[in-house]
PyMOL Python script that loads the backbone (N, CA, C, O; Angstrom):
from pymol import cmd

cmd.read_pdbstr("""\
ATOM      1  N   MET A   1     104.808  89.950 105.691  1.00  0.00           N
ATOM      2  CA  MET A   1     104.787  91.117 105.118  1.00  0.00           C
ATOM      3  C   MET A   1     103.419  91.372 104.481  1.00  0.00           C
ATOM      4  O   MET A   1     102.875  90.511 103.790  1.00  0.00           O
ATOM      5  N   PRO A   2     102.892  92.522 104.713  1.00  0.00           N
ATOM      6  CA  PRO A   2     101.542  92.704 103.946  1.00  0.00           C
ATOM      7  C   PRO A   2     101.608  92.628 102.439  1.00  0.00           C
ATOM      8  O   PRO A   2     102.603  92.996 101.814  1.00  0.00           O
ATOM      9  N   PRO A   3     100.588  92.169 101.908  1.00  0.00           N
ATOM     10  CA  PRO A   3     100.475  92.060 100.444  1.00  0.00           C
ATOM     11  C   PRO A   3     100.791  93.274  99.590  1.00  0.00           C
ATOM     12  O   PRO A   3     101.442  93.196  98.548  1.00  0.00           O
ATOM     13  N   LEU A   4     100.280  94.440 100.103  1.00  0.00           N
ATOM     14  CA  LEU A   4     100.623  95.642  99.382  1.00  0.00           C
ATOM     15  C   LEU A   4     102.122  95.954  99.503  1.00  0.00           C
ATOM     16  O   LEU A   4     102.726  96.423  98.538  1.00  0.00           O
ATOM     17  N   VAL A   5     102.684  95.722 100.578  1.00  0.00           N
ATOM     18  CA  VAL A   5     104.169  96.140 100.802  1.00  0.00           C
ATOM     19  C   VAL A   5     104.940  95.002  99.793  1.00  0.00           C
ATOM     20  O   VAL A   5     105.866  95.360  99.066  1.00  0.00           O
ATOM     21  N   ALA A   6     104.530  93.806  99.824  1.00  0.00           N
ATOM     22  CA  ALA A   6     105.252  92.880  98.985  1.00  0.00           C
ATOM     23  C   ALA A   6     105.255  93.310  97.527  1.00  0.00           C
ATOM     24  O   ALA A   6     106.272  93.314  96.834  1.00  0.00           O
ATOM     25  N   ARG A   7     104.057  93.670  97.114  1.00  0.00           N
ATOM     26  CA  ARG A   7     103.890  94.245  95.685  1.00  0.00           C
ATOM     27  C   ARG A   7     104.903  95.380  95.532  1.00  0.00           C
ATOM     28  O   ARG A   7     105.628  95.429  94.538  1.00  0.00           O
ATOM     29  N   ALA A   8     104.963  96.301  96.517  1.00  0.00           N
ATOM     30  CA  ALA A   8     105.876  97.547  96.345  1.00  0.00           C
ATOM     31  C   ALA A   8     107.344  97.046  96.419  1.00  0.00           C
ATOM     32  O   ALA A   8     108.183  97.687  95.786  1.00  0.00           O
ATOM     33  N   VAL A   9     107.679  96.106  97.038  1.00  0.00           N
ATOM     34  CA  VAL A   9     109.088  95.544  97.088  1.00  0.00           C
ATOM     35  C   VAL A   9     109.398  94.893  95.592  1.00  0.00           C
ATOM     36  O   VAL A   9     110.443  95.134  94.988  1.00  0.00           O
ATOM     37  N   ARG A  10     108.455  94.123  95.133  1.00  0.00           N
ATOM     38  CA  ARG A  10     108.668  93.586  93.861  1.00  0.00           C
ATOM     39  C   ARG A  10     108.840  94.634  92.717  1.00  0.00           C
ATOM     40  O   ARG A  10     109.589  94.437  91.760  1.00  0.00           O
ATOM     41  N   LEU A  11     108.149  95.679  92.872  1.00  0.00           N
ATOM     42  CA  LEU A  11     108.220  96.837  92.074  1.00  0.00           C
ATOM     43  C   LEU A  11     109.489  97.470  92.158  1.00  0.00           C
ATOM     44  O   LEU A  11     110.062  97.825  91.128  1.00  0.00           O
ATOM     45  N   ALA A  12     109.995  97.651  93.310  1.00  0.00           N
ATOM     46  CA  ALA A  12     111.224  98.188  93.469  1.00  0.00           C
ATOM     47  C   ALA A  12     112.474  97.292  92.978  1.00  0.00           C
ATOM     48  O   ALA A  12     113.494  97.758  92.470  1.00  0.00           O
ATOM     49  N   GLU A  13     112.262  96.154  93.176  1.00  0.00           N
ATOM     50  CA  GLU A  13     113.274  95.244  92.734  1.00  0.00           C
ATOM     51  C   GLU A  13     113.295  95.143  91.176  1.00  0.00           C
ATOM     52  O   GLU A  13     114.382  95.055  90.605  1.00  0.00           O
ATOM     53  N   ARG A  14     112.140  95.154  90.478  1.00  0.00           N
ATOM     54  CA  ARG A  14     111.888  95.343  89.074  1.00  0.00           C
ATOM     55  C   ARG A  14     112.590  96.383  88.485  1.00  0.00           C
ATOM     56  O   ARG A  14     113.314  96.204  87.505  1.00  0.00           O
ATOM     57  N   LEU A  15     112.389  97.689  89.132  1.00  0.00           N
ATOM     58  CA  LEU A  15     113.039  99.019  88.649  1.00  0.00           C
ATOM     59  C   LEU A  15     114.517  99.060  89.193  1.00  0.00           C
ATOM     60  O   LEU A  15     115.214 100.040  88.929  1.00  0.00           O
ATOM     61  N   ALA A  16     114.983  98.073  89.907  1.00  0.00           N
ATOM     62  CA  ALA A  16     116.351  98.260  90.489  1.00  0.00           C
ATOM     63  C   ALA A  16     116.407  99.578  91.303  1.00  0.00           C
ATOM     64  O   ALA A  16     117.362 100.341  91.158  1.00  0.00           O
ATOM     65  N   PHE A  17     115.480  99.829  92.085  1.00  0.00           N
ATOM     66  CA  PHE A  17     115.504 101.121  93.067  1.00  0.00           C
ATOM     67  C   PHE A  17     115.949 100.607  94.326  1.00  0.00           C
ATOM     68  O   PHE A  17     115.287  99.799  94.978  1.00  0.00           O
ATOM     69  N   PRO A  18     117.221 101.129  94.730  1.00  0.00           N
ATOM     70  CA  PRO A  18     117.719 100.601  95.942  1.00  0.00           C
ATOM     71  C   PRO A  18     117.360 101.386  97.227  1.00  0.00           C
ATOM     72  O   PRO A  18     117.856 101.052  98.303  1.00  0.00           O
ATOM     73  N   PHE A  19     116.532 102.388  97.128  1.00  0.00           N
ATOM     74  CA  PHE A  19     116.350 103.319  98.364  1.00  0.00           C
ATOM     75  C   PHE A  19     115.107 102.925  99.112  1.00  0.00           C
ATOM     76  O   PHE A  19     114.670 103.737  99.928  1.00  0.00           O
ATOM     77  N   SER A  20     114.582 101.963  98.966  1.00  0.00           N
ATOM     78  CA  SER A  20     113.197 101.541  99.800  1.00  0.00           C
ATOM     79  C   SER A  20     113.627 101.284 101.277  1.00  0.00           C
ATOM     80  O   SER A  20     114.732 100.835 101.580  1.00  0.00           O
ATOM     81  N   CYS A  21     112.639 101.615 102.176  1.00  0.00           N
ATOM     82  CA  CYS A  21     112.901 101.341 103.601  1.00  0.00           C
ATOM     83  C   CYS A  21     113.122  99.891 103.812  1.00  0.00           C
ATOM     84  O   CYS A  21     112.688  99.082 102.992  1.00  0.00           O
ATOM     85  N   ARG A  22     113.740  99.538 104.811  1.00  0.00           N
ATOM     86  CA  ARG A  22     113.944  98.066 105.289  1.00  0.00           C
ATOM     87  C   ARG A  22     112.647  97.690 106.058  1.00  0.00           C
ATOM     88  O   ARG A  22     111.916  98.564 106.522  1.00  0.00           O
ATOM     89  N   PRO A  23     112.407  96.485 106.168  1.00  0.00           N
ATOM     90  CA  PRO A  23     111.232  95.784 106.966  1.00  0.00           C
ATOM     91  C   PRO A  23     111.112  96.505 108.252  1.00  0.00           C
ATOM     92  O   PRO A  23     110.049  97.047 108.557  1.00  0.00           O
ATOM     93  N   GLU A  24     112.170  96.539 109.036  1.00  0.00           N
ATOM     94  CA  GLU A  24     112.188  97.143 110.353  1.00  0.00           C
ATOM     95  C   GLU A  24     111.703  98.506 110.371  1.00  0.00           C
ATOM     96  O   GLU A  24     111.011  98.817 111.340  1.00  0.00           O
ATOM     97  N   GLN A  25     111.949  99.433 109.427  1.00  0.00           N
ATOM     98  CA  GLN A  25     111.698 100.624 109.374  1.00  0.00           C
ATOM     99  C   GLN A  25     110.132 100.831 108.870  1.00  0.00           C
ATOM    100  O   GLN A  25     109.380 101.727 109.255  1.00  0.00           O
ATOM    101  N   GLY A  26     109.873  99.958 108.074  1.00  0.00           N
ATOM    102  CA  GLY A  26     108.446  99.707 107.479  1.00  0.00           C
ATOM    103  C   GLY A  26     107.345  99.359 108.653  1.00  0.00           C
ATOM    104  O   GLY A  26     106.222  99.860 108.709  1.00  0.00           O
ATOM    105  N   ARG A  27     107.813  98.534 109.449  1.00  0.00           N
ATOM    106  CA  ARG A  27     106.970  98.069 110.641  1.00  0.00           C
ATOM    107  C   ARG A  27     106.738  99.337 111.704  1.00  0.00           C
ATOM    108  O   ARG A  27     105.713  99.521 112.360  1.00  0.00           O
ATOM    109  N   LEU A  28     107.881 100.125 111.713  1.00  0.00           N
ATOM    110  CA  LEU A  28     107.797 101.185 112.570  1.00  0.00           C
ATOM    111  C   LEU A  28     106.699 102.303 111.878  1.00  0.00           C
ATOM    112  O   LEU A  28     105.813 102.841 112.541  1.00  0.00           O
ATOM    113  N   LEU A  29     106.887 102.505 110.676  1.00  0.00           N
ATOM    114  CA  LEU A  29     105.870 103.325 109.875  1.00  0.00           C
ATOM    115  C   LEU A  29     104.512 102.790 110.167  1.00  0.00           C
ATOM    116  O   LEU A  29     103.650 103.564 110.583  1.00  0.00           O
ATOM    117  N   GLN A  30     104.242 101.476 109.975  1.00  0.00           N
ATOM    118  CA  GLN A  30     103.094 101.014 110.047  1.00  0.00           C
ATOM    119  C   GLN A  30     102.298 101.185 111.611  1.00  0.00           C
ATOM    120  O   GLN A  30     101.092 101.341 111.804  1.00  0.00           O
ATOM    121  N   THR A  31     103.248 101.110 112.489  1.00  0.00           N
ATOM    122  CA  THR A  31     102.727 101.332 113.900  1.00  0.00           C
ATOM    123  C   THR A  31     102.314 102.765 114.141  1.00  0.00           C
ATOM    124  O   THR A  31     101.242 103.059 114.671  1.00  0.00           O
ATOM    125  N   LEU A  32     103.276 103.710 113.700  1.00  0.00           N
ATOM    126  CA  LEU A  32     103.063 105.068 113.774  1.00  0.00           C
ATOM    127  C   LEU A  32     101.750 105.499 113.070  1.00  0.00           C
ATOM    128  O   LEU A  32     100.972 106.289 113.607  1.00  0.00           O
ATOM    129  N   ALA A  33     101.538 104.973 111.894  1.00  0.00           N
ATOM    130  CA  ALA A  33     100.494 105.404 111.100  1.00  0.00           C
ATOM    131  C   ALA A  33      99.130 105.053 111.826  1.00  0.00           C
ATOM    132  O   ALA A  33      98.131 105.759 111.686  1.00  0.00           O
ATOM    133  N   GLY A  34      99.157 103.928 112.602  1.00  0.00           N
ATOM    134  CA  GLY A  34      98.013 103.371 113.358  1.00  0.00           C
ATOM    135  C   GLY A  34      97.603 104.332 114.411  1.00  0.00           C
ATOM    136  O   GLY A  34      96.518 104.126 114.955  1.00  0.00           O
ATOM    137  N   GLY A  35      98.320 105.362 114.782  1.00  0.00           N
ATOM    138  CA  GLY A  35      97.951 106.424 115.723  1.00  0.00           C
ATOM    139  C   GLY A  35      97.539 107.727 115.221  1.00  0.00           C
ATOM    140  O   GLY A  35      97.319 108.732 115.898  1.00  0.00           O
ATOM    141  N   VAL A  36      97.453 107.586 113.837  1.00  0.00           N
ATOM    142  CA  VAL A  36      97.112 108.916 113.197  1.00  0.00           C
ATOM    143  C   VAL A  36      95.731 109.008 113.022  1.00  0.00           C
ATOM    144  O   VAL A  36      95.116 108.098 112.467  1.00  0.00           O
ATOM    145  N   PRO A  37      95.042 110.268 113.544  1.00  0.00           N
ATOM    146  CA  PRO A  37      93.648 110.473 113.471  1.00  0.00           C
ATOM    147  C   PRO A  37      92.906 110.897 112.103  1.00  0.00           C
ATOM    148  O   PRO A  37      91.774 110.520 111.797  1.00  0.00           O
ATOM    149  N   SER A  38      93.653 111.669 111.398  1.00  0.00           N
ATOM    150  CA  SER A  38      93.042 112.148 110.187  1.00  0.00           C
ATOM    151  C   SER A  38      93.877 111.926 108.740  1.00  0.00           C
ATOM    152  O   SER A  38      93.329 111.452 107.745  1.00  0.00           O
ATOM    153  N   SER A  39      95.264 112.335 108.777  1.00  0.00           N
ATOM    154  CA  SER A  39      95.902 112.339 107.668  1.00  0.00           C
ATOM    155  C   SER A  39      97.520 112.316 107.902  1.00  0.00           C
ATOM    156  O   SER A  39      98.075 112.879 108.846  1.00  0.00           O
ATOM    157  N   VAL A  40      98.106 111.649 106.991  1.00  0.00           N
ATOM    158  CA  VAL A  40      99.588 111.416 107.164  1.00  0.00           C
ATOM    159  C   VAL A  40     100.165 111.609 105.668  1.00  0.00           C
ATOM    160  O   VAL A  40      99.567 111.233 104.661  1.00  0.00           O
ATOM    161  N   ALA A  41     101.452 112.271 105.678  1.00  0.00           N
ATOM    162  CA  ALA A  41     102.039 112.481 104.319  1.00  0.00           C
ATOM    163  C   ALA A  41     103.308 112.214 104.390  1.00  0.00           C
ATOM    164  O   ALA A  41     103.856 112.317 105.488  1.00  0.00           O
ATOM    165  N   GLU A  42     104.075 111.804 103.218  1.00  0.00           N
ATOM    166  CA  GLU A  42     105.438 111.482 103.113  1.00  0.00           C
ATOM    167  C   GLU A  42     105.798 112.199 101.763  1.00  0.00           C
ATOM    168  O   GLU A  42     104.969 112.555 100.926  1.00  0.00           O
ATOM    169  N   THR A  43     107.232 112.366 101.673  1.00  0.00           N
ATOM    170  CA  THR A  43     107.742 112.899 100.522  1.00  0.00           C
ATOM    171  C   THR A  43     108.633 111.915 100.002  1.00  0.00           C
ATOM    172  O   THR A  43     109.190 111.205 100.839  1.00  0.00           O
ATOM    173  N   GLY A  44     108.883 111.724  98.816  1.00  0.00           N
ATOM    174  CA  GLY A  44     109.790 110.868  98.069  1.00  0.00           C
ATOM    175  C   GLY A  44     109.274 109.390  98.111  1.00  0.00           C
ATOM    176  O   GLY A  44     109.767 108.525  98.835  1.00  0.00           O
ATOM    177  N   THR A  45     108.252 109.203  97.273  1.00  0.00           N
ATOM    178  CA  THR A  45     107.436 108.072  97.228  1.00  0.00           C
ATOM    179  C   THR A  45     108.285 106.790  96.915  1.00  0.00           C
ATOM    180  O   THR A  45     108.164 105.701  97.475  1.00  0.00           O
ATOM    181  N   GLY A  46     109.165 107.119  95.918  1.00  0.00           N
ATOM    182  CA  GLY A  46     110.079 106.159  95.487  1.00  0.00           C
ATOM    183  C   GLY A  46     109.264 105.162  94.660  1.00  0.00           C
ATOM    184  O   GLY A  46     108.727 105.501  93.606  1.00  0.00           O
ATOM    185  N   CYS A  47     109.174 103.775  95.223  1.00  0.00           N
ATOM    186  CA  CYS A  47     108.506 102.780  94.512  1.00  0.00           C
ATOM    187  C   CYS A  47     107.400 102.467  95.483  1.00  0.00           C
ATOM    188  O   CYS A  47     106.706 101.488  95.210  1.00  0.00           O
ATOM    189  N   GLY A  48     107.136 103.132  96.549  1.00  0.00           N
ATOM    190  CA  GLY A  48     105.937 102.957  97.311  1.00  0.00           C
ATOM    191  C   GLY A  48     106.044 101.981  98.603  1.00  0.00           C
ATOM    192  O   GLY A  48     105.087 101.641  99.299  1.00  0.00           O
ATOM    193  N   VAL A  49     107.343 101.615  98.779  1.00  0.00           N
ATOM    194  CA  VAL A  49     107.348 100.542  99.931  1.00  0.00           C
ATOM    195  C   VAL A  49     106.980 101.215 101.213  1.00  0.00           C
ATOM    196  O   VAL A  49     106.137 100.706 101.952  1.00  0.00           O
ATOM    197  N   GLY A  50     107.666 102.505 101.552  1.00  0.00           N
ATOM    198  CA  GLY A  50     107.202 103.148 102.845  1.00  0.00           C
ATOM    199  C   GLY A  50     105.748 103.486 102.807  1.00  0.00           C
ATOM    200  O   GLY A  50     105.040 103.380 103.808  1.00  0.00           O
ATOM    201  N   LEU A  51     105.264 103.932 101.540  1.00  0.00           N
ATOM    202  CA  LEU A  51     103.869 104.305 101.595  1.00  0.00           C
ATOM    203  C   LEU A  51     102.952 103.164 101.900  1.00  0.00           C
ATOM    204  O   LEU A  51     101.949 103.270 102.606  1.00  0.00           O
ATOM    205  N   ALA A  52     103.393 101.976 101.276  1.00  0.00           N
ATOM    206  CA  ALA A  52     102.559 100.691 101.419  1.00  0.00           C
ATOM    207  C   ALA A  52     102.533 100.346 102.943  1.00  0.00           C
ATOM    208  O   ALA A  52     101.504  99.879 103.431  1.00  0.00           O
ATOM    209  N   TRP A  53     103.735 100.585 103.764  1.00  0.00           N
ATOM    210  CA  TRP A  53     103.653 100.274 105.169  1.00  0.00           C
ATOM    211  C   TRP A  53     102.686 101.356 105.922  1.00  0.00           C
ATOM    212  O   TRP A  53     101.977 100.931 106.834  1.00  0.00           O
ATOM    213  N   LEU A  54     102.635 102.660 105.591  1.00  0.00           N
ATOM    214  CA  LEU A  54     101.794 103.611 106.165  1.00  0.00           C
ATOM    215  C   LEU A  54     100.325 103.145 105.844  1.00  0.00           C
ATOM    216  O   LEU A  54      99.505 102.969 106.746  1.00  0.00           O
ATOM    217  N   VAL A  55     100.059 102.971 104.625  1.00  0.00           N
ATOM    218  CA  VAL A  55      98.676 102.567 104.170  1.00  0.00           C
ATOM    219  C   VAL A  55      98.311 101.312 104.950  1.00  0.00           C
ATOM    220  O   VAL A  55      97.149 101.306 105.358  1.00  0.00           O
ATOM    221  N   THR A  56      99.034 100.278 105.238  1.00  0.00           N
ATOM    222  CA  THR A  56      98.644  99.210 105.933  1.00  0.00           C
ATOM    223  C   THR A  56      98.460  99.316 107.433  1.00  0.00           C
ATOM    224  O   THR A  56      97.799  98.491 108.063  1.00  0.00           O
ATOM    225  N   GLY A  57      99.080 100.383 108.002  1.00  0.00           N
ATOM    226  CA  GLY A  57      98.986 100.676 109.304  1.00  0.00           C
ATOM    227  C   GLY A  57      97.774 101.761 109.582  1.00  0.00           C
ATOM    228  O   GLY A  57      97.230 101.782 110.686  1.00  0.00           O
ATOM    229  N   ALA A  58      97.428 102.549 108.658  1.00  0.00           N
ATOM    230  CA  ALA A  58      96.531 103.612 108.847  1.00  0.00           C
ATOM    231  C   ALA A  58      95.118 103.023 108.928  1.00  0.00           C
ATOM    232  O   ALA A  58      94.850 101.988 108.317  1.00  0.00           O
ATOM    233  N   SER A  59      94.185 103.688 109.697  1.00  0.00           N
ATOM    234  CA  SER A  59      92.750 103.234 109.667  1.00  0.00           C
ATOM    235  C   SER A  59      92.182 103.659 108.326  1.00  0.00           C
ATOM    236  O   SER A  59      92.676 104.631 107.754  1.00  0.00           O
ATOM    237  N   PRO A  60      91.239 103.029 107.830  1.00  0.00           N
ATOM    238  CA  PRO A  60      90.507 103.232 106.465  1.00  0.00           C
ATOM    239  C   PRO A  60      90.127 104.662 106.405  1.00  0.00           C
ATOM    240  O   PRO A  60      90.109 105.118 105.261  1.00  0.00           O
ATOM    241  N   GLN A  61      89.801 105.523 107.409  1.00  0.00           N
ATOM    242  CA  GLN A  61      89.305 106.990 107.312  1.00  0.00           C
ATOM    243  C   GLN A  61      90.453 107.809 107.109  1.00  0.00           C
ATOM    244  O   GLN A  61      90.303 108.936 106.637  1.00  0.00           O
ATOM    245  N   VAL A  62      91.542 107.393 107.399  1.00  0.00           N
ATOM    246  CA  VAL A  62      92.852 108.213 107.317  1.00  0.00           C
ATOM    247  C   VAL A  62      93.288 108.536 105.925  1.00  0.00           C
ATOM    248  O   VAL A  62      93.336 107.616 105.108  1.00  0.00           O
ATOM    249  N   ARG A  63      93.597 109.700 105.590  1.00  0.00           N
ATOM    250  CA  ARG A  63      94.063 110.147 104.136  1.00  0.00           C
ATOM    251  C   ARG A  63      95.590 110.106 104.258  1.00  0.00           C
ATOM    252  O   ARG A  63      96.236 110.805 105.038  1.00  0.00           O
ATOM    253  N   VAL A  64      96.144 109.122 103.315  1.00  0.00           N
ATOM    254  CA  VAL A  64      97.527 109.127 103.175  1.00  0.00           C
ATOM    255  C   VAL A  64      97.976 109.837 101.804  1.00  0.00           C
ATOM    256  O   VAL A  64      97.448 109.515 100.739  1.00  0.00           O
ATOM    257  N   ILE A  65      98.879 110.725 101.877  1.00  0.00           N
ATOM    258  CA  ILE A  65      99.364 111.380 100.834  1.00  0.00           C
ATOM    259  C   ILE A  65     100.860 111.231 100.654  1.00  0.00           C
ATOM    260  O   ILE A  65     101.625 111.183 101.617  1.00  0.00           O
ATOM    261  N   SER A  66     101.247 111.159  99.417  1.00  0.00           N
ATOM    262  CA  SER A  66     102.757 110.907  99.096  1.00  0.00           C
ATOM    263  C   SER A  66     102.998 111.709  97.942  1.00  0.00           C
ATOM    264  O   SER A  66     102.081 111.887  97.140  1.00  0.00           O
ATOM    265  N   VAL A  67     104.205 112.250  97.750  1.00  0.00           N
ATOM    266  CA  VAL A  67     104.581 113.036  96.681  1.00  0.00           C
ATOM    267  C   VAL A  67     105.909 112.473  96.018  1.00  0.00           C
ATOM    268  O   VAL A  67     106.848 112.249  96.783  1.00  0.00           O
ATOM    269  N   GLU A  68     106.050 112.255  94.830  1.00  0.00           N
ATOM    270  CA  GLU A  68     107.206 111.776  94.150  1.00  0.00           C
ATOM    271  C   GLU A  68     107.508 112.715  92.986  1.00  0.00           C
ATOM    272  O   GLU A  68     106.649 112.950  92.136  1.00  0.00           O
ATOM    273  N   ARG A  69     108.702 113.241  92.947  1.00  0.00           N
ATOM    274  CA  ARG A  69     108.952 114.260  91.891  1.00  0.00           C
ATOM    275  C   ARG A  69     109.500 113.639  90.507  1.00  0.00           C
ATOM    276  O   ARG A  69     109.510 114.244  89.435  1.00  0.00           O
ATOM    277  N   ASP A  70     109.953 112.328  90.720  1.00  0.00           N
ATOM    278  CA  ASP A  70     110.152 111.579  89.416  1.00  0.00           C
ATOM    279  C   ASP A  70     108.936 111.105  88.733  1.00  0.00           C
ATOM    280  O   ASP A  70     108.272 110.189  89.218  1.00  0.00           O
ATOM    281  N   ALA A  71     108.609 111.694  87.609  1.00  0.00           N
ATOM    282  CA  ALA A  71     107.326 111.515  86.830  1.00  0.00           C
ATOM    283  C   ALA A  71     107.022 110.078  86.436  1.00  0.00           C
ATOM    284  O   ALA A  71     105.915 109.555  86.561  1.00  0.00           O
ATOM    285  N   GLU A  72     108.146 109.471  85.933  1.00  0.00           N
ATOM    286  CA  GLU A  72     108.071 108.031  85.392  1.00  0.00           C
ATOM    287  C   GLU A  72     107.886 107.026  86.645  1.00  0.00           C
ATOM    288  O   GLU A  72     107.211 106.007  86.508  1.00  0.00           O
ATOM    289  N   ARG A  73     108.430 107.307  87.715  1.00  0.00           N
ATOM    290  CA  ARG A  73     108.359 106.433  88.900  1.00  0.00           C
ATOM    291  C   ARG A  73     107.016 106.677  89.437  1.00  0.00           C
ATOM    292  O   ARG A  73     106.306 105.723  89.756  1.00  0.00           O
ATOM    293  N   ALA A  74     106.615 107.901  89.558  1.00  0.00           N
ATOM    294  CA  ALA A  74     105.302 108.193  90.117  1.00  0.00           C
ATOM    295  C   ALA A  74     104.273 107.511  89.270  1.00  0.00           C
ATOM    296  O   ALA A  74     103.347 106.992  89.893  1.00  0.00           O
ATOM    297  N   ASP A  75     104.263 107.413  87.921  1.00  0.00           N
ATOM    298  CA  ASP A  75     103.370 106.844  87.070  1.00  0.00           C
ATOM    299  C   ASP A  75     103.352 105.371  87.291  1.00  0.00           C
ATOM    300  O   ASP A  75     102.288 104.778  87.466  1.00  0.00           O
ATOM    301  N   VAL A  76     104.615 104.710  87.286  1.00  0.00           N
ATOM    302  CA  VAL A  76     104.476 103.396  87.555  1.00  0.00           C
ATOM    303  C   VAL A  76     103.977 102.913  89.053  1.00  0.00           C
ATOM    304  O   VAL A  76     103.393 101.844  89.228  1.00  0.00           O
ATOM    305  N   MET A  77     104.246 103.721  89.970  1.00  0.00           N
ATOM    306  CA  MET A  77     103.925 103.466  91.281  1.00  0.00           C
ATOM    307  C   MET A  77     102.379 103.754  91.429  1.00  0.00           C
ATOM    308  O   MET A  77     101.729 103.159  92.289  1.00  0.00           O
ATOM    309  N   ALA A  78     101.850 104.597  90.650  1.00  0.00           N
ATOM    310  CA  ALA A  78     100.319 104.842  90.787  1.00  0.00           C
ATOM    311  C   ALA A  78      99.589 103.571  90.590  1.00  0.00           C
ATOM    312  O   ALA A  78      98.516 103.350  91.153  1.00  0.00           O
ATOM    313  N   ASP A  79     100.161 102.747  89.802  1.00  0.00           N
ATOM    314  CA  ASP A  79      99.372 101.482  89.417  1.00  0.00           C
ATOM    315  C   ASP A  79      99.593 100.358  90.353  1.00  0.00           C
ATOM    316  O   ASP A  79      99.170  99.225  90.126  1.00  0.00           O
ATOM    317  N   LEU A  80     100.296 100.705  91.463  1.00  0.00           N
ATOM    318  CA  LEU A  80     100.631  99.584  92.396  1.00  0.00           C
ATOM    319  C   LEU A  80      99.298  99.010  93.271  1.00  0.00           C
ATOM    320  O   LEU A  80      99.213  97.869  93.725  1.00  0.00           O
ATOM    321  N   THR A  81      98.419  99.931  93.380  1.00  0.00           N
ATOM    322  CA  THR A  81      97.112  99.407  94.127  1.00  0.00           C
ATOM    323  C   THR A  81      96.321  98.693  93.063  1.00  0.00           C
ATOM    324  O   THR A  81      95.241  98.172  93.342  1.00  0.00           O
TER     325      THR A  81
END
""", "prot")
cmd.dss("prot")
cmd.show_as("cartoon", "prot")
cmd.util.cbc("prot")
cmd.orient("prot")
């Protein structure tokens, strides 16, 4: 598991957030992000597990955007990296 993903998983566990993607789904996101040429976006950041998979798969020049409507969770997740 990539380090960023592991940190997001620990955050989700600490916050008792049960809706993160499973590792199988994450590996698919990682693979799909590898083929993105410019930007990729997701809605519902949660604790950032899916986002972390996307970031680890995307090329450095790819812009990755995520939106979370829960302000508290978004604030906590923003410190993930």
